C-alpha positions in Angstrom: -29.5 -28.9 8.7 -26.5 -26.9 10.0 -25.2 -24.2 7.7 -21.5 -23.2 7.7 -20.4 -20.1 5.7 -16.7 -19.8 4.8 -14.9 -17.4 2.5 -13.7 -19.6 -0.4 -15.4 -22.3 -2.4 -12.4 -24.6 -2.3 -12.3 -24.3 1.5 -16.0 -25.1 1.6 -15.5 -28.4 -0.3 -12.6 -29.5 2.1 -14.6 -28.7 5.3 -17.8 -30.3 4.1 -15.9 -33.6 3.9 -14.8 -33.3 7.5 -18.3 -32.4 8.8 -20.3 -35.1 7.1 -24.1 -35.5 6.9 -26.3 -32.9 8.5 -24.0 -30.1 7.4 -24.0 -27.8 4.3 -21.0 -25.6 3.7 -21.2 -22.6 1.3 -18.9 -19.7 0.5 -19.3 -15.9 0.5 -16.3 -15.7 -1.9 -14.6 -13.0 0.1 -16.3 -9.7 1.1 -20.0 -9.3 0.1 -20.6 -5.6 1.0 -18.7 -2.4 0.7 -19.3 1.4 1.1 -21.4 3.0 -1.6 -18.8 4.5 -4.0 -19.9 8.1 -3.8 -19.2 11.1 -1.7 -20.8 11.2 1.7 -20.8 7.4 2.3 -18.9 8.1 5.5 -20.7 11.0 7.2 -18.0 12.9 9.1 -20.7 15.2 10.6 -22.8 12.5 12.2 -20.4 10.1 14.0 -19.0 8.7 10.8 -22.1 6.8 9.9 -21.5 4.5 6.9 -23.7 3.6 3.9 -23.2 0.1 2.6 -24.2 -1.7 -0.6 -23.9 -5.3 -1.9 -20.8 -5.4 -3.9 -21.4 -5.6 -7.7 -21.5 -9.3 -8.8 -22.2 -10.6 -5.3 -26.0 -10.5 -5.6 -26.0 -14.2 -6.7 -23.9 -15.2 -3.7 -26.1 -13.3 -1.2 -29.2 -15.1 -2.7 -27.4 -18.4 -2.2 -26.7 -17.5 1.4 -30.2 -16.3 2.2 -31.9 -19.2 0.5 -29.8 -21.7 2.6 -30.3 -19.7 5.8 -34.1 -20.1 5.4 -33.7 -23.9 5.6 -31.0 -24.0 8.4 -31.4 -25.0 12.0 -28.2 -23.2 13.0 -25.8 -20.9 11.1 -22.1 -20.9 11.7 -20.0 -18.0 10.3 -16.5 -19.3 9.6 -14.8 -16.6 7.7 -11.0 -16.2 8.1 -9.5 -15.6 11.7 -8.4 -12.0 11.2 -9.8 -8.5 11.1 -11.2 -8.7 7.6 -12.6 -12.2 8.3 -14.4 -10.8 11.3 -15.8 -8.0 9.2 -17.2 -10.5 6.6 -19.0 -12.4 9.3 -20.4 -9.1 10.7 -21.6 -8.0 7.2 -23.3 -11.3 6.6 -25.1 -11.2 9.9 -26.1 -7.6 9.4 -27.6 -8.5 6.0 -29.5 -11.5 7.4 -30.9 -9.4 10.3 -31.9 -6.6 7.9 -33.9 -9.1 5.8 -35.4 -10.6 9.1 -34.4 -14.1 8.0 -33.1 -15.5 11.3 -36.0 -15.5 13.7 -35.0 -17.9 16.4 -32.2 -19.5 14.3 -29.0 -19.4 16.4 -25.9 -17.8 14.8 -22.4 -18.7 15.9 -19.0 -17.4 15.0 -16.3 -20.1 14.6 -12.6 -19.6 13.5 -9.9 -22.1 12.7 -6.2 -21.5 11.9 -5.8 -24.6 9.9 -8.1 -26.7 7.7 -7.7 -30.1 9.3 -10.5 -32.3 10.7 -9.4 -31.9 14.3 -9.2 -28.1 14.0 -12.6 -27.8 12.3 -14.4 -30.0 14.8 -12.7 -28.3 17.7 -13.8 -24.9 16.4 -17.4 -26.1 15.9 -17.4 -27.4 19.5 -16.2 -24.0 20.8 -18.2 -21.3 19.0 -18.1 -17.6 20.1 -19.7 -14.3 19.4 -18.5 -11.9 16.7 -15.7 -9.9 18.1 -17.0 -6.3 18.1 -13.5 -4.9 18.7 -12.1 -6.5 15.6 -15.2 -5.3 13.6 -14.7 -1.7 15.0 -11.0 -1.8 13.9 -12.2 -2.9 10.4 -14.7 0.0 10.3 -12.1 2.5 11.3 -9.7 1.2 8.7 -12.3 1.2 5.9 -13.5 4.7 6.9 -9.9 6.0 6.8 -9.2 4.5 3.4 -12.5 5.8 2.0 -11.9 9.4 3.3 -8.4 9.5 1.9 -9.7 8.1 -1.4 -12.7 10.4 -1.8 -11.1 13.5 -0.4 -7.5 13.5 -1.6 -7.6 11.5 -4.9 -9.8 14.1 -6.7 -7.2 16.8 -5.9 -4.7 14.6 -7.8 -7.0 13.8 -10.8 -7.9 17.5 -11.4 -4.3 18.5 -11.7 -2.9 15.4 -13.3 -0.8 14.7 -10.3 -1.6 11.0 -9.9 -4.2 8.3 -9.8 -4.7 7.8 -6.1 -3.2 8.3 -2.6 -3.5 5.9 0.3 -2.4 5.7 3.9 0.2 3.0 3.4 0.9 3.0 -0.4 1.9 6.6 -0.3 4.5 5.9 2.4 5.8 3.0 0.4 6.2 5.2 -2.7 8.0 7.9 -0.6 10.4 5.3 0.8 11.3 4.3 -2.8 11.7 8.0 -3.9 13.7 8.9 -0.8 16.1 6.0 -1.5 16.5 7.2 -5.1 17.3 10.7 -3.8 19.9 9.1 -1.5 21.5 7.3 -4.4 21.5 10.5 -6.6 23.0 12.6 -3.7 25.7 9.9 -3.1 29.2 10.8 -4.0 31.5 7.8 -4.5 34.8 7.9 -2.6 37.8 6.0 -3.8 39.7 3.7 -1.5 42.2 0.8 -1.8 42.9 -2.5 -0.1 45.9 -4.7 -0.2 45.7 -8.4 0.0 48.5 -10.9 0.4 48.6 -14.5 -1.0 50.1 -16.6 1.7 51.8 -20.0 1.2 52.2 -22.5 4.0 52.6 -26.3 4.0 51.8 -26.5 0.3 48.5 -24.6 0.8 47.6 -21.1 -0.1 45.2 -18.7 1.6 44.3 -15.0 1.4 45.0 -12.3 4.0 44.5 -8.5 4.3 47.0 -5.8 5.2 45.9 -4.4 8.6 49.1 -2.6 9.9 51.9 -0.9 8.0 54.8 1.0 9.3 53.2 1.5 12.7 49.8 2.7 11.2 46.6 0.8 11.4 45.2 0.2 7.9 41.4 0.7 8.0 38.9 0.8 5.2 39.5 4.4 4.1 43.2 4.6 5.0 44.6 4.0 1.5 42.8 6.8 -0.4 44.5 6.5 -3.8 47.1 4.8 -5.9 49.8 7.0 -4.6 49.2 5.8 -1.1 49.3 2.2 -2.3 52.5 2.7 -4.2 54.2 3.9 -1.0 53.3 0.6 0.6 54.3 -1.5 -2.4 57.7 0.2 -2.5 58.5 -1.4 0.8 56.8 -4.8 0.2 58.8 -6.7 -2.4 57.7 -10.2 -3.1 58.4 -12.8 -1.9 57.8 -11.4 1.6 58.9 -13.6 4.5 56.7 -13.6 7.6 55.8 -15.4 10.7 52.5 -16.4 12.4 52.4 -13.9 15.3 49.0 -14.7 16.8 46.3 -17.4 16.5 42.8 -17.1 17.9 40.5 -20.1 17.8 36.9 -20.2 19.0 33.7 -22.1 18.6 30.8 -20.2 16.9 27.2 -21.3 16.6 24.3 -20.0 14.5 20.7 -20.3 15.8 17.9 -21.5 13.5 15.6 -18.9 12.1 12.1 -18.4 13.5 9.2 -20.0 11.5 7.6 -17.8 8.9 5.3 -14.9 9.5 3.5 -13.3 6.5 6.2 -10.7 5.9 9.2 -13.1 6.3 7.5 -15.6 4.0 7.0 -12.9 1.4 10.6 -11.8 1.7 12.1 -15.3 1.5 9.8 -16.3 -1.4 10.9 -13.2 -3.3 14.6 -14.1 -2.7 14.5 -17.8 -3.3 11.6 -18.3 -5.6 11.4 -14.9 -7.3 7.7 -14.6 -6.3 6.0 -11.3 -6.0 4.2 -10.7 -2.7 0.9 -10.9 -4.5 1.9 -14.3 -6.0 3.2 -15.6 -2.7 -0.1 -14.9 -0.9 -2.2 -16.3 -3.8 -0.3 -19.6 -3.7 -0.3 -19.7 0.1 -4.1 -19.1 0.1 -4.5 -22.3 -2.1 -2.3 -24.3 0.3 -4.3 -23.1 3.3 -7.7 -23.7 1.7 -6.7 -27.3 0.8 -5.5 -28.0 4.3 -1.7 -28.1 3.7 -0.6 -25.1 5.8 -2.0 -22.9 8.7 -3.5 -19.5 8.1 -1.1 -17.4 6.1 -1.8 -13.9 7.5 0.0 -13.7 10.8 2.7 -11.8 12.5 3.2 -14.3 15.3 6.3 -16.7 15.4 5.0 -19.1 18.1 3.9 -22.7 17.3 1.3 -24.8 19.1 2.6 -27.4 21.6 1.1 -30.1 19.4 2.9 -28.9 16.3 6.3 -28.6 18.2 5.9 -32.2 19.6 5.1 -33.5 16.1 8.1 -31.6 14.6 10.5 -33.0 17.3 9.3 -36.5 16.7 10.0 -36.1 12.9 13.5 -34.7 13.6 14.4 -37.5 15.9 13.1 -40.2 13.5 14.6 -38.8 10.3 17.8 -36.9 11.4 18.7 -38.4 14.8 18.8 -37.0 18.3 22.0 -35.0 17.7 19.9 -32.7 15.6 17.2 -32.4 18.3 17.8 -29.7 21.1 17.2 -30.8 24.7 14.1 -28.6 24.9 12.0 -26.9 22.2 13.3 -23.7 20.6 11.1 -20.7 21.6 10.7 -17.6 19.4 9.6 -14.2 20.7 7.3 -12.3 18.4 8.9 -8.9 17.7 5.6 -7.2 16.6 4.2 -5.6 19.7 0.6 -6.0 18.5 0.9 -9.6 17.2 -2.0 -11.9 18.1 -0.4 -14.7 20.0 -3.5 -16.8 19.6 -2.3 -17.1 16.0 0.5 -19.4 15.0 3.4 -18.8 12.6 2.8 -20.2 9.1 3.6 -24.0 9.2 2.5 -27.2 7.5 -0.5 -28.9 9.1 1.5 -32.1 9.1 5.1 -32.9 8.4 5.2 -35.8 5.9 6.4 -34.6 2.5 3.4 -33.9 0.3 4.0 -35.7 -3.0 0.8 -34.7 -4.7 1.7 -31.0 -4.9 3.3 -29.6 -8.0 4.4 -26.3 -9.6 4.4 -23.1 -7.5 2.4 -24.7 -4.7 5.1 -27.4 -4.2 7.8 -24.8 -4.3 6.2 -22.6 -1.6 5.1 -25.6 0.5 8.7 -27.0 0.5 10.0 -23.6 1.6 7.5 -23.5 4.5 8.1 -27.1 5.4 11.9 -26.7 5.5 11.8 -23.5 7.6 9.4 -25.1 10.1 11.4 -28.2 10.6 14.7 -26.3 10.8 13.3 -23.9 13.5 13.2 -26.8 16.0 16.6 -28.2 15.2 20.0 -27.6 16.9 22.3 -24.8 16.2 24.8 -25.0 13.3 28.4 -25.0 14.7 31.6 -23.6 13.3 35.3 -23.4 14.1 36.5 -19.9 13.6 40.2 -19.2 13.2 41.9 -15.8 13.0 45.6 -15.4 12.4 47.9 -12.4 12.5 51.0 -12.7 10.2 53.9 -10.4 10.8 56.6 -9.8 8.2 60.1 -10.6 9.4 61.1 -7.0 9.1 58.2 -6.0 11.4 56.9 -3.4 8.9 53.6 -5.0 8.0 50.9 -7.2 9.5 48.4 -9.3 7.6 45.2 -10.7 9.0 43.5 -13.9 7.8 40.2 -15.3 8.9 38.7 -18.8 8.3 35.6 -20.5 9.3 34.7 -24.2 9.0 31.3 -25.7 9.6 31.8 -28.5 12.0 28.1 -29.5 12.5 25.2 -28.8 10.2 22.5 -28.5 12.7 19.5 -26.8 11.2 21.5 -26.0 8.0 21.0 -29.7 7.2 17.5 -28.6 6.2 17.5 -24.9 5.6 19.7 -21.9 4.8 18.2 -18.4 4.5 19.0 -16.1 1.6 20.0 -12.5 1.8 19.1 -9.5 -0.4 22.7 -8.4 -0.8 25.8 -10.6 -0.7 27.4 -8.7 2.2 28.5 -11.7 4.2 32.0 -13.2 3.9 32.1 -16.6 2.4 33.5 -19.3 4.6 37.2 -19.9 3.9 39.4 -22.6 5.4 42.9 -21.9 6.8 45.6 -24.6 7.1 46.5 -25.8 10.6 49.0 -23.2 11.8 50.7 -22.4 15.1 52.4 -19.3 16.5 55.9 -19.1 15.1 55.2 -21.0 11.8 57.0 -19.5 8.8 54.8 -18.0 6.0 55.8 -16.8 2.5 53.7 -14.0 1.1 54.2 -14.8 -2.6 51.9 -12.2 -4.1 50.8 -8.7 -3.1 47.4 -7.8 -4.6 46.3 -4.1 -4.4 42.6 -3.5 -5.4 40.8 -0.3 -6.1 37.3 0.2 -4.6 34.6 2.9 -4.5 32.1 3.4 -1.7 28.6 2.2 -2.9 25.3 4.0 -2.5 22.5 2.4 -0.6 20.8 -0.4 -2.5 17.4 0.1 -4.1 14.5 -1.7 -2.5 13.4 -5.1 -3.6 9.9 -6.3 -2.7 11.5 -8.3 0.1 13.5 -5.4 1.5 10.6 -2.9 1.1 8.3 -5.2 3.0 11.0 -5.7 5.7 11.4 -1.9 6.0 7.6 -1.3 6.3 7.5 -4.0 9.0 10.4 -2.4 10.9 8.7 1.0 10.8 5.4 -0.5 12.0 3.6 0.3 8.8 1.1 -2.1 7.3 0.0 -5.4 8.6 0.2 -9.0 7.4 -3.0 -8.7 5.4 -1.8 -5.6 3.5 1.8 -6.1 2.4 1.0 -7.9 -0.9 -1.7 -5.3 -1.7 0.7 -2.5 -1.1 3.4 -4.0 -3.4 0.9 -4.6 -6.2 -0.8 -1.3 -5.9 2.3 0.9 -6.2 3.2 -1.1 -9.3 -0.3 -1.1 -10.8 -0.6 2.7 -10.2 2.7 3.1 -12.1 4.4 4.9 -9.3 7.3 2.4 -9.2 8.7 -0.1 -11.6 11.1 -3.0 -11.2 14.4 -3.4 -13.1 16.0 -6.7 -14.2 17.5 -7.1 -10.7 13.9 -6.9 -9.4 14.7 -3.6 -7.6 12.2 -0.7 -7.4 12.8 2.6 -9.3 10.3 5.5 -8.9 8.6 6.4 -12.2 8.1 10.1 -13.2 4.6 9.7 -11.8 6.0 8.4 -8.5 8.4 11.3 -8.2 5.5 13.8 -8.8 3.1 12.2 -6.3 5.9 11.9 -3.7 6.8 15.6 -4.1 3.1 16.7 -3.9 2.3 14.7 -0.8 5.5 15.5 1.0 4.6 19.2 0.7 0.9 19.3 1.2 0.1 16.1 3.0 3.3 15.7 5.1 1.5 13.7 7.9 0.1 11.3 5.4 3.6 10.2 4.2 5.2 10.6 7.6 6.3 7.2 8.8 5.7 8.0 12.4 2.1 9.3 11.7 1.3 6.2 9.6 2.8 3.8 12.2 0.8 5.5 15.0 -2.3 5.1 12.9 -1.6 1.4 12.6 -1.1 1.2 16.4 -4.4 3.0 16.9 -6.1 0.4 14.7 -4.5 -2.4 16.8 -5.6 -0.6 20.0 -9.2 -0.6 18.7 -8.8 -4.3 17.9 -7.7 -4.9 21.5 -10.5 -2.8 23.0 -8.1 -0.2 24.3 -9.5 2.6 22.1 -13.0 3.5 21.1 -14.0 3.5 17.4 -15.2 7.1 17.4 -12.2 8.4 19.3 -9.9 6.9 16.7 -11.8 8.3 13.8 -12.1 11.8 15.3 -8.3 11.8 16.0 -7.4 10.8 12.4 -10.0 13.0 10.7 -9.0 16.1 12.8 -5.5 15.8 11.5 -6.4 15.0 7.9 -9.2 17.5 7.4 -6.9 20.4 7.9 -4.4 19.1 5.3 -7.2 18.6 2.7 -8.7 22.1 3.3 -5.3 23.7 2.9 -4.5 21.7 -0.3 -7.7 22.7 -2.0 -6.8 26.3 -2.1 -3.3 26.0 -3.5 -2.9 27.2 -7.1 -1.6 24.7 -9.6 1.3 27.0 -10.5 2.5 27.0 -6.9 2.2 23.2 -6.8 4.3 22.9 -10.0 7.0 25.2 -8.4 7.2 23.0 -5.4 7.5 19.8 -7.6 10.2 21.5 -9.6 12.2 22.2 -6.4 11.8 18.7 -5.2 12.8 17.1 -8.5 15.4 19.6 -9.9 18.4 17.5 -9.1 16.7 14.4 -10.4 15.8 16.0 -13.7 18.9 18.1 -14.3 21.7 16.0 -13.0 24.3 18.2 -14.7 22.6 21.4 -13.4 21.6 22.7 -16.8 17.9 23.6 -16.9 18.1 26.0 -19.9 16.1 25.3 -23.0 18.5 24.5 -25.8 16.0 25.8 -28.3 15.2 29.3 -26.9 17.3 29.7 -23.7 14.2 29.7 -21.5 13.9 27.8 -18.2 12.9 24.2 -18.3 10.6 22.7 -15.7 7.9 20.1 -14.9 4.7 20.2 -16.9 1.6 18.0 -16.0 -0.6 16.3 -18.5 -3.2 13.5 -18.6 -0.4 11.3 -20.2 1.9 11.9 -17.3 4.5 14.5 -16.3 7.2 15.8 -18.7 9.6 18.7 -18.9 8.8 21.7 -21.0 9.9 25.2 -21.7 8.5 28.2 -19.8 8.1 30.0 -23.1 5.4 27.7 -24.3 3.5 28.0 -26.7 6.2 30.1 -28.5 8.7 27.4 -27.8 7.4 23.8 -28.0 10.6 22.1 -26.7 10.0 19.1 -24.3 12.2 16.6 -22.5 11.2 13.0 -21.9 11.2 12.0 -18.3 12.5 8.6 -17.4 14.9 7.0 -14.9 17.9 8.6 -16.6 17.2 12.2 -17.1 20.5 13.4 -18.6 20.2 16.1 -21.2 20.8 13.8 -24.1 17.2 12.5 -23.7 15.8 15.9 -24.6 13.8 16.3 -27.8 10.9 18.1 -29.4 7.6 16.4 -28.7 6.7 16.5 -32.4 10.0 15.0 -33.6 10.0 11.2 -34.3 11.2 9.0 -31.4 13.5 6.4 -32.9 12.9 3.0 -31.2 15.3 0.9 -33.2 15.2 -1.5 -36.2 14.0 1.4 -38.4 10.8 1.7 -36.3 9.8 5.1 -34.8 7.0 6.6 -32.7 5.4 9.7 -34.2 2.5 12.2 -33.6 0.3 12.5 -36.6 -3.0 14.3 -37.5 -5.0 11.6 -35.8 -2.7 11.0 -32.8 0.3 8.9 -31.9 1.3 6.0 -34.2 4.3 3.8 -34.9 5.8 3.2 -38.3 8.5 1.0 -39.9 8.5 3.2 -43.1 6.2 0.9 -45.0 3.4 0.3 -42.5 1.7 2.4 -39.8 -0.1 1.3 -36.7 -2.1 3.4 -34.2 -0.4 3.9 -30.8 -3.1 6.0 -29.0 -2.6 4.2 -25.7 1.1 5.0 -25.6 3.2 8.0 -24.9 6.9 8.8 -25.4 7.4 7.8 -21.8 6.1 4.2 -22.1 6.4 3.2 -25.7 9.0 0.5 -26.4 10.4 -1.3 -29.4 8.7 -4.5 -28.4 5.3 -2.8 -28.1 5.8 -1.1 -31.4 6.6 -4.4 -33.1 3.5 -6.0 -31.6 1.3 -3.1 -32.8 2.7 -3.3 -36.3 2.4 -7.1 -36.4 -1.2 -6.9 -35.2 -1.9 -4.2 -37.8 -0.4 -6.3 -40.6 -2.5 -9.3 -39.7 -5.8 -7.5 -40.3 -8.1 -9.7 -42.2 -9.2 -8.6 -45.6 -12.9 -7.6 -45.9 -15.3 -10.5 -46.6 -17.9 -10.2 -49.4 -21.3 -11.0 -48.1 -23.3 -10.3 -51.3 -24.9 -7.6 -53.4 -27.5 -5.1 -52.1 -30.4 -5.3 -54.5 -31.5 -1.8 -53.7 -28.2 -0.3 -54.9 -26.5 -3.2 -56.7 -23.5 -2.6 -54.6 -21.4 -5.3 -52.8 -21.8 -5.5 -49.0 -18.5 -6.2 -47.1 -17.9 -7.5 -43.6 -14.9 -6.0 -41.8 -13.8 -8.0 -38.7 -11.8 -5.1 -37.2 -12.3 -1.4 -37.3 -11.9 1.7 -35.2 -15.0 0.8 -33.2 -14.9 -2.9 -33.7 -16.5 -5.2 -36.5 -18.8 -3.6 -39.1 -20.4 -4.0 -42.5 -20.1 -1.5 -45.3 -21.7 -0.8 -48.7 -21.9 2.3 -50.8 -20.3 4.4 -48.1 -22.8 3.3 -45.4 -21.2 1.6 -42.4 -23.1 -0.3 -39.6 -21.5 -1.8 -36.5 -22.1 -5.5 -35.8 -20.9 -8.0 -33.3 -20.4 -10.9 -35.8 -20.6 -11.5 -39.6 -24.4 -11.4 -40.5 -26.1 -13.3 -43.3 -27.0 -11.5 -46.5 -30.6 -10.9 -45.6 -29.7 -9.4 -42.2 -26.9 -7.3 -43.8 -29.3 -5.9 -46.4 -31.8 -5.0 -43.7 -29.1 -3.2 -41.6 -27.6 -1.2 -44.5 -30.9 -0.1 -46.0 -32.6 0.8 -42.7 -29.7 2.7 -41.1 -30.8 6.0 -39.8 -28.7 9.0 -40.7 -26.7 10.5 -37.9 -27.7 13.9 -36.5 -24.6 15.7 -37.8 -25.5 14.8 -41.4 -29.3 15.5 -41.0 -30.5 18.4 -43.0 -32.5 21.0 -41.0 
């Protein structure tokens, strides 16, 4: 029997059908081994030696693998074709060798980029050795992440600065915070534009004033209403004008490259509103079931076979006018892209009817993009006209564009994050000398806009542009910064930094500047790629990184908390006190950041004499300040309060514990749910009388510590409602707790 080991169970089922008798396919279910989660598992004093353990919950899977290896004539390691997949194969082989299970049994490494019968059989026919360079790159990456986690994260926990730091997630948070600082520092500038409604040959079209009284009218020329009124005083409608110049030209748009991991995540976010994590989860299912090629790639090339199949499909279904004379070729922008990989594409090009839900949506997106990438350009007629008033005082400019041939747009049009492109407008057929009537002059006030906040799509794009992160990491980065509560998304799905995000960014920017420096992080990614390609040795890469990082960690350990808070206050002052007022309204003292296990908040320097605090959120204007012991009104008569036994919510008639929530994260919806849950508590159930005391025994389904039974002031925790005999035994034999035991 030949044994093939893949990563996922669903992939195993698909591949076993292709291989037939004589083969058995099992799954490792992802990684099976990881570093021991304790200090010293990466020994920086002894060539970064690593201590591994079987991951919790994977013991059963390892036993399945070892039991099958004992019966196998040959073992094929077929984990995914990337750095992490190579590492999984290496881990499995290392475990088998350590258990001395292989003997003379041959072990082969095979990899396929699509789950089709031809691809699987071809990979089996051309096995190879495990790529030691890819494994070394994984080991460097894992060691770096471990060292940051176990050396920097404790510095955060001890001072309530944050939950964790990471090579890439910290840079992503800083990008979001830096963008927010840009927005807060931005000062809007007023400007005006003047449009003219033009009438010609019973048609109307819009134009914009570009010259007036010998002066070119640019974006910021008309600064205020007074400037506009000077123009309007000389342009009384109707204004008679003449077409002074016409420019006609042909314009073509090229089709977009097929999807890489990052462009798929960006487009799925814009078109389908999928998070990066959801996109990769759905894509994983499509890949494992043989519908698409491997979904972690930064290459834009397609195989010759795929291109030929696409071109045949286009010719048959759309006609040769949509088929370019030769295939469209796309150059991969990433300098470290693995050209052996393909872009993400369908494994075949007939529409897959059996898919439904999210899988169908994402498959359709991939299918359309892949077909469109091998189609002809979209073609447009572009017309620009200059319209000069008869008194020669003003010139208006009109632009129109008409799509004359769909080309690839017959199948696919890409979305944008921000609607900054002019919409196509048609102009009537005009010639120089034609008479135009400007029937309406339309002035419009504008204000310059701050840079847009990042969406998942634009943040992934920014990271990719900076060379930070790789295809396998983007989804994890996005979910991590949200899960760690460093950023949150608004209704427009744009990222805002949370108070915790501001604090961690301020701390790392001061004491771990290299860690959040985009060039340092990008260089680290390049080093990992160089290890993958065999250009850099593993130990050389680790020593280079650790030499830079160790100094930062040593310096940060000795910094006093008060100094850290002062630095954070300087970093966040404008964000917190947008009107510049940092005086305590209660005592006149200075307000500043305070750190607690519940998150950062603003407090008075005169604490404990003054207990004034200010809630931190995305809008830190002074009207959000309040005493931490005062009720926080949530709406509908419901408030959040701090009582003798901790936080709770109340509607005036009913109270419910809110120990998991703070002023910063409690909402009206959460409070309603807490009160609703509390109201639905089941009344105690009578089990029967205790003959020893003649008192009734009650069963309570919910309590502070879960379900319990109670009788005559004796309580006993239970997992479910007991029968009377069991209840009597539990109540009568309960041992007194130590705090009530008499000496």
